[in-house]
N, C-alpha and C positions, 0 to 999 in steps of 0.2 A: 318260698321257705315254709317248711312243714314241721309241725310239732304234734299234730293230731295222731293219737295212737292207732286208729284204724288205718289211716293213710300210711303210717310208718310200717305197720305189720304187712300191708299189701306190697309196699315197695321192697322191704328188706327180706321178707319171708316168702311171700307167695310168688313174686315175680322178680326175685333178686337179680338174676343175670340179664334181665331186660333193662335194668337200671345200673349200668356200670359206673365206675368213677369217671368224673369229667376229665377231659383231655389235659387240662392244666394241672389238676390234682394228681392224676396218674403219672404224668411225666415229672412232676416235682418229686414224687416218691421215688421214681427211678433215678433222679439226680442224687438222692440221699443213699438209697440202699440197693440200687440196681434192679435186676429183673428177677427178684425173688418172689415170695408169696404175694406181695402187694402189687405185682406188676400189672400191666394194662389189661391183657386179655388171656392170661394163662392161669388164673387163680384156681379154677375148678380142677384142672388137670394136676397142678402142683399140690393142691390140698389133699387129694386122694392119696398121693404118695407119702406125704408128710404125716398124715393122721396117726399111723402106728407109733410115732415118736411120742405121742401124748395120750396113750391109752392109760387106763386105770392102774395096771400093774407097774407100768413105767413111771407114773407119777409117784406111786408109793415108794418106789426105790430111791427117790430123791429126798425123802423126809429126813434121813440122817444128815445129809448135806445142809438142808435148811437149818436144822438144829445147831450143827457145828458152826455155821456162819453167824447165826444169831448169838451164840455163846462167845464167839471171838469178838464180836462188836461190844458186848457187855464187858469183856475183859479189857479191851483197849480203852474204853472210857474209864473203867475203874483204876487202871494202872497208869495211864498216860495223860488223861484229860482232866478228870476231876481233882486229882491231888495238886495240880499246879494252880488251881483257883483258890484264893484265900477264903472265899465264902463257902467252898465245897458245893456250890451250885452254879457251875459254869454255864455261860450262854453258848449253846452248841448249835451250829448250822446243821439242822437235821437233814436238809436236802443233800449236802455233800457226803455225809456219813452213810446215809441210806443208799445213795447212788454207788458208793464204793462197795457196800455189802452186796447189793443186787448184781453188780458187775462180776464180783467173785463167784456168785451163785451161777449165773448163766455161763460163765467161762467153764466151770467144772461140769455142770449138768449138761450144757449144750455141746461141749467140744473136748471134755477131759483136759482142759487147759487151765493152768494156774496163773491168774492175773496178779494175785498178791496185793490187791488194792488196800485191804485192811492191814496189811503188813508194811504199808508205806513204800512199796516198791514202785518207783517212778518208771512207767512204761511209755513208749511212744503212743500206744493206743489211748492212754489217759490224756495225753496232750492233744490228740486228735478230737477227743470227746469234749474237752474243756470249753464250755459255753458255746458249743457248736451252733445251737439254734438261736440262742440269745444274740450272738454276733450276726447271724445271717437272716433271721426272719422277723425279729420283733418289731423293728421300725423300717419297713421296706421303703425304698425311694419311689417317688411317684412314677418315674420312667420305668421302673421295674414292674410295677403293677400294670401299667399299660402294655408292657412287653409280654407279660404272662397272659393277658387277655387275647393277644394276637395268636397264641399257640393253637387256638381252635382252627385257625385258617392255614396253619403250616403243615405240609405233608409229614406223616409220622416218621419216615426215614430221616428227614432233615432235623427233626426234634432231637435226634441222638447227639447232635452237635451243640445243643444249647449249653451243655456242661462246660464248654470251652469259652463261654462269654467271660471277658477279662475283668469282672467286678469281684468285690470281696466275697459276696455270698456264693457265687458259683465257684470261685477258687477254693473256698473252704470245703464245700461239698465234694469237689473233684479230688482234693487232697485226701479227704477222709475216705472216700470210696476206693480210691486207688490203693491206699494203705491197707484197708480191710481186705481187698481182693488179693493182694500179695500174701497177706497173713493167712487168708483162707486156703490158698493153694497149699501152703505148707501144712496146715491143720488136716486137710483132706488126705494129703500124701501120707502123713503119719497115721491117720485113722485107718487107711486102707492097709498099711503094713501090719498094724495090730490085729485088725480083722474082727475081733469079738467084743469090741467096746460096748458099754451100756449107755453111753452118752447119746444125746439126741442126734448128733451128726452121724454117729456110727449106725444107729438104727435107720436113719434116713438113707444112708448109702446102701445098706442091705436091701431096704424096701425098693429103692430105685433100680437096683440090679435085677430084682425078681419081677419087675413090672413088665407089662406088655411093651415091646419095643416101640410101638406107635405112641404110647403115652409117657415114655420115660422122659425125665428132665435132661436137658442138654448140660454139658459141663459148666457153661457160664451160669446157668440157672442154679445148679447145685452150689457153686461158689457164692452166688449172691444170697443164698439162704442164710449164710453166716452173718452177713451184715444186717439182714432183716431180723434174725433172732437176737443178735446182740443188742440192737436198738430197742426192739419191742420187749425183750426180756429183761431189760434193766432200767431203761429211762422211764417208761410209763409206770412200772411198779414202784420205783423210788419216789416219783412225784405223787402217786396215789397215797403211799404211806406218809409222805410229808404232810399232805392235807389232813390225813387221819389224825396224826399227832397234834396238829394245830387245833383240831376240834376238841380232842380230849384234854388238851391243855386249857382250853376255854371252859371245859365242863368237868371239873374235878370229881363231881358226883358220879359221872360216867366212868372215869378212871377207877374209882373205888369199886364200883359194881363189877367191872371186868376183873379186878383182882380177886374179888370174892368168888367169881365163877372159876377163876384159875385155881384157887385154893380148894374148891370142891373137887375138881378133877385131880389135883395133886393128892388129895386124901384117899382117893380110891384106886390109884395106880401105883405100881411098884417101879415104874420106869421113869427115867429122867426125860425121855422123849415122848411126845404126844403121838398117838395114832390118829388116823383120819376120823375114827369114831369119837375120840376125845375132842377133836376140833369141832366136829359137827354138834357135839353136846353143848358147846359154849354158845348158846343161842343169842345172848345179849351181845357178846363180842362180835358175832356175825352181823347182828343188827346194826351195831355201831359202825362197822366197816361198810356195810351197804349204804347207810345214811351218809357217810362221808363221801362215798363214790357218787351218790345221787346229787349231793349239793355241790360237789367239786368235780365234775366230769373232766377227765384229762383231755379228751377231744371234744371241743364245744360245738363242732359242726362237721357233717359229712357231706361231701359234694358228689352228686350223682347227675346223670343225664338220661333222658328217655330215648330208647332206641326204636320206639314205635308210637303211633297214636294210641292214647289210652284214656281211661276214666278212673281217677283216683277217688275211692270212697272216703267218707269222713265219719267219725264217731260223734263229733259234736258239730251240729249244723251251724253254718255261718249266716247271720242275718244281714242283708244288704241295707243300704240307706232307704231303699224303696219298701223294705219290709219283707222281701222275698227270702225264703229259707233255702240255702244251698246245702245239699247233702252229698255232693260229689263234685269233682273238678275235672273237666275235660282238658287234656293237654295234647300237644302235637309232638311228633317225633323231633328230637333235638332240643326239647325244652330242658334248660338246666334246672336242677332241683337241689336246694340246700336243705338238709335235714338238721334241725337245730336240737342237738343233744341237750344243751343247757336249758332250752325252753321246755322240752318234753319232761325233763327230770324235775321241773318245778311247776308243772301244770296243776293248779288247784283241783281240777276235775278228776285227776288221777291220784294225787298225793294228799289232798285235803287243804283246808284253808291256811294251815301253817306250813305250806310247802316251801316257803323261803327261810324256814328255821331248821336248825339241826335238832332232830328229835328221833332217836333210834326206836322209840316206842312204836312208831308207825309200822315197823316190820314185825312186831310181836303180836299185833292184833290184825288178823286177816280181814277184818271188816273195815279197816282204816284206809287200805289201799285198793283202788279199783284195778282189778286184774285185766290187763290189756294184752297179755301174751306177747310182749315185745322182746324181753331179754331173758337169758337163761339164768341170771343171777339177780334175784330180787326184783325182777321185772324192770331192770334198769336198761337204758339204751346204751349198753356198753358191749356185751357179748351177744350180738343180735344178728339174726338172719344168715343167709348163705355165705356171707363174707365175714362172719363173726371171727373174733380173735381166736385162733386155733389153740393158743396156750393159756386161755383165761383160767382154767382150773389149776394149772401150774402156778400161775401168779397168785391166785387166791390162797392156795396152801402155803406158799412162801410168805405172803403177807400175814396170814394168821399166826404163823410161828414166830415171825419177827415181832409182831404186836404183843403176843403173850409173853415172850421172853423179856422184852424191854420193859413192859409194864409190871412184870413180876419183880424187876430189879430197880426200877427208877420211877420217881414222880416227875411229871412234866408240867410246867406252868409258863404262862406268858411273862416276858419281862415287863417292867413299867412301860406303859404305852406312850410313845411320843412320835414325832415325825420320822425319827430315825429307825424306830422299831416297828412301825406300822407295816403290815403285810399287804401287798397288792397282788391281785391275780392278773398275770400278763399272758396274752396269747402268743406264745413263742413256739409254734408247732404243737407242743402240749401246753396245758395251762400251768405256767411257772409261778412259784412264789418269789416275789422280789421285794426289796425295800430300798428306799432312797439312800444313796451313799454307799451301797454295797454292790460289788461287781458280780454280775451273773445271778444265778438262782440263789435265794437266801431265805431261810426260815429259822430265825434264832429263837430257841426255847430254853428256858432254865431247866436244868436236869439235876435232880437231887437223888443220891443213892438211897435205897430202902434197906435199912439194917436188918 
C-alpha cells in the first residue's frame, strides 16, 4: 500500500499503463457499468475518442445548464421545503437533493435527456439508483470477499458470468446495468436521428464515426459509456458536494467568507450567470472546495497490479528496524498495489502538521503545500495520471456553481449533535455519509434562507 508522492507519480503518471487495475477491481467495475471507459484493457483507446466531449468550449456551453439547475434547487427549497417547517430552518438531507440535482445535470448535458428529478418525477432509473451501493457493497459477506479474491485465478472469459451469481449484490448490479443498457440504446437511436446535438453523447458518436476504423469503439462499448457517465457524472459529484456543505456547516466563518467573495463578483458583473473567469476569481471558494476534497476523498483507495518487474522510487525514505534507509521498493510482476488516496491526502509531509484538520488557507499560501505534481486540481490524488477522471473539469464547474448559488441563498448549520445526527463516513463504493437510524446515504443539515 502506497501513499508516498514520488511513488504515486511514478505509478500514475510515468508508467500508468504498466499498472492497470487489478482483476477483481476491473471486473467489479464491469459488473456495475459494463465495458465503458473504466473497462479492463480498453481505456487508452476509448479515452482518445471521448476526449472531444470534454474540451473547453464544450464545457463552457454547459454553464447555463448548471445555473438553471442550481436555481431550480433553490426554488424547490424556498417553495416546498422551507415553508412546511415551523422553525423555517428544516433539516434537509443534502445528499438526496444534491444527487437529484446532479442527475438532472448529467441527463441533459450528457444525453439531452430530461430526468426531472428536481420536479419529483418518479422514474424507473431513480428506483434503480436508490441505495445501489449501500445495499450491495457496504457490508459484504465473508464468502463474497473470498469469492472476489478467487477472480485472479479465473480465466477472463469466464468472469463475464459472475454477474449471474444469485445473491443480492449481483442481482442488483445486473438489474441496474440491464436497465441502463436498454435505456442507452434508445438514447443513442434518438441522438443519431437528431444528428447535431451538443450533448456529450452526440459529440462522442460523431467522434467515433470519424475515428480510424481500427480504433473505433464497438456498439456495446458506446452503449456502456452511458452507464459510466451517468454514475461518474452524478454520484461522485453529489457526494463530494455533500461533504463540502458538511464542512462549511461546521465552519460558519468560511461560509461568510465565501459569501463576501460572491458579493464582490456580483458587484462587478451585469449577468446573473457566472463565467469561468468569475469562478476562477473566487480563490477562497476554490480553496474551500479543494480542502473538502482533500479531507474527504470520494475514492479512498485505488487498486493496481504490476505487469512487469520494477523498482518504485520514494520521496520519503523508510527507516527499517536495523536503521537502513530505503529509498526505493523493488517489486515483481503480478504484485498487487493499493494506492491509498486517504493516506496521501493527509500526509503531514505534503500538507503540513495540521493535515487532519479542515483549513482552506493551506491552498492560499503556496509555501504551505509541498508540490508533488500528483493531481491536476490542487495537487490532490483525485484527477491524476493516465487514467484520471476525464470529466473532472465538468464536475468542478458544476460544483462551483451549485456551491455559490446555494451559499448566496441559504445558511447551513449542523443540527444539535447526538447519536442520531452524528455523521459517519462509510466506504460504500464511494465514501458515503450515513447516520444511525437513517436508511441509505444521509447528511442532515439545518438550512435557513438568507433574506
